[in-house]
N, C-alpha and C positions, 0 to 999 in steps of 0.2 A: 558322662560323655557318651554320645550315641555313635554306633559304627556306620560305615559307609552304606551298608544295605538299609539300615534304618533311615538314614538320611535320604536315600533314593525313594524309599516308600513315603516318607513325610512330604518330600517335594512333589511327588506325583499326586498324592491325595490333595495337597494344597492347591495344585494347579487345576485339577479336575473337579475339586469339590467333594467327590465321592468315587471310590473304585472298589471293584469286587476282588475277592481273594484270587480267583483265577487270573485276572488281569495283572495283579501285583506279582503273582508267581511267574508269569511270562516275562514281566518287566525285569525282575531281579534274577531270573534263571534258577530259581529254587523251587522246592516242592510247596504245594498248598499248605501242608502241615507246618512247614517252617514259617511261611507267611502268617499263618494263624497265631503262632507263638510270638512272632515279631509284633503283630498288631495288639496282642494282649499286653505285651510289655510297654508298648508306646501308649496305649490307653491308660495303663496303670500309672504312667508318669504324666498324664494329662495333656498329651501331645496331639491326640486325635480322639474321635469318638468311634468306638467299635460297635458294630451291629452284626446280626447273623448274616454271614456271607460277604462281609466287606468292612469298610471303614469310611468315615467322612471327616472332612476338615472341621475344626472348631471355629474357624473364621468365616466371614461372609464374602471372601474374595475369590471364591471358586469360579472357574471358567467352565463352560460347557465342554464335555469331552468330545472328541472327534465324532462326526456323524456315523462313519463306518463302524466305529467301536460301539456306539450306542445301539446300532442296528442289531448287533450280536448279543447285547445284554438283555436278559429277562424276556426272551422271545415268547416263551409260553405265556407269561403273565400279560404281555402286551396283546397277544392274540385273544386271550380270554376277555380282557377289557374291551377290545375291539368288537368281539362278538356281542357283548352286552350292549354296547353303545349302538351298534347297527340295529339291534332289536328294538331300541327305543325310538328310532327314526322311522316315520311313516312315509310311504310313497306320496309324492306330490309336494313334499316340503322343500323349502329353500334353506340350504345349509352352508355355513362357512366353516372351513376346517383349518385350524391353526397348523403351524409347522411343527416338526418333531416326529420322532420315530413311532410313538404310539398313535398319533394322529394319522400317520401314513398307513398303519395297519387298519385303521378304521376305513380309510379311503379305499383300500383294496377290497373291502367287503361291500362297497357301495357301487361297484362298477356295473352290476346288473340291475340296479334300481332305477326307478323313474323319479328323478330328483333334479333340482337346480342346485349346483354346488359351486362355491367359490373357494378354491384352495389358496393357501397363503405360503406355499413353497413350490418350487419348480419340480421337485421330486414328486409331490402329490399331484401336481397338474399333469405330469407325464403319465402317472398311474391311471388317471381318470380320462385321459385323451382317448377318443375313439369308443368310449362306452356308449352302446347303442341307444339307450333310453335316457341318458343323462344330459342335461343342459349345463354346459361348462362356462362359467364366467371367470375371466382372468383379470386380476387387479393390476394396477400399476405398481411400481416400486423397484427398489434396488436389491438384487439377490445377494445374500451373504455368501462368502466363500465357504465351501464344504457343505453346509446344510442347505444352501440355496433358498433359505427363508427370505420372503419379501418384506422389506422394511422401508421406513421413510415416509415423507409427507404424501407421496402418491398413493402408497398403500393405505394410509390413514384416510385420505380423501375417498378412495374407492369404498372403504367400509362405511364412511359417513353417508355415502349416497344411496345405500341399500339398507333394507330391513330383512332380517332372516328369521325363520321360525326357530332354528336351532343353531347354536355354535358349539363346535367340539374344540375345547380349549386345552392346550398342552400346559403342563406345569413343570417349573424348575424346582420350586419349593412350595409346600402347602402345609400350614399349621393353623391352629385356631386363631392365630394373630393375623392371618391373611395369606393371600397368594403372592409369591415373589418370582422375579425373573432374574436372569444373570446380568442383564444390563438395561440401561434406560431406554434404548431403542426398542428392544423386545417388549419391555413393560408398556410402552406407549401403544404398540400394536395390540397387545392383549387387552388394554383398557378400551381401545376402539372396537375390538371384537365384542366385548361385553356390552358396550353401548348399542351395538347394531342388532342384537339378537333378543328375541322374546324369551328364549330358554337357553341357558348356558350350562353345558355338561363338561365338567373338568375331568380329564383322564390322568390318573397318577398311580404308579406302582407304589407298594407300601413304603419303600425307602424314601420317597419324596414327602411322605406325610409327617416327617419329623425334621425336614430340612428347611432352612431359611437362606435365601440368596440375597444378593445386593439390593435389587430394585423392587420397591413395593408396587404391586399392581392394584389390588382391591381387597376389601374385607371378604371374609367367607360368605357373608350374607348376599354378596353379589352373584353367587353361584347357585343355580337351581339344583344341581346335583353333582356329587363327586363319584366317579366310578373307579374302583380299585379292585384288588383281588381279596379273596376270603382269608388270606394269611396275614392281612393287615392287623396290627395290634388293636385290641379293644380300646386301649387308652387313647390311641390316635384317632380312631373313628368316632368315639364318643365325644372327644374334644371338638371335632368338626361339627357334629350334630348340635352340640351345645352352643356353638358359635353361629348357628343359623342356616345350615344346609342339610340336605338329605345325602346319605352315603349308601351307594349300591355296591355290594361285594360280589364280584363275578367268580 
């Protein structure tokens, strides 16, 4: 029988799909050391999967954590990934940028560049608005609460009408079996992004390289490149390369 604190941890990880030790310590009002012990016990009983710095659900029913929470997670890793991606984009390109916090970091580094950019979230559009050399294209669509990601048939039609040099694609889950999203609507947008671009660069922190979420998007071979950080496990990156893509570690 598990205690109340363990149940709160399990429920939170199940709802979010994945949470860090610091987040769980704040949630439960205990120390990070206590949370680490709790996670080890829960993992030993097969109730969740432990990884360095946090834990993830063993089911595929996770929901995306709140946008504000994700903005605070792994900020250094996201900035390193964003720097690498910005360096791969040449002036004059047409670029589509997916929603998500890592994609938002990429957008922040493109505000001084001479590019044509279509952002797929209102957060990213606001970041790019007023950039002096940048041509901003706004798609149609319905913004989701919190993340303000644009979804639906109007967004898909906007993507279908254009052809981009590069797509910067966010990831919910990414393994050798393919790219996955938290829900069908997001998966449909990601497939439309892939179809619209000559080159598809997926951005993913190491935790996402062993995560599978509900909705299948595409096989790994649909991605031109995956950009992650250099602390990603060799097992995960080698599996992606073996499945048909290039992995760049920032």
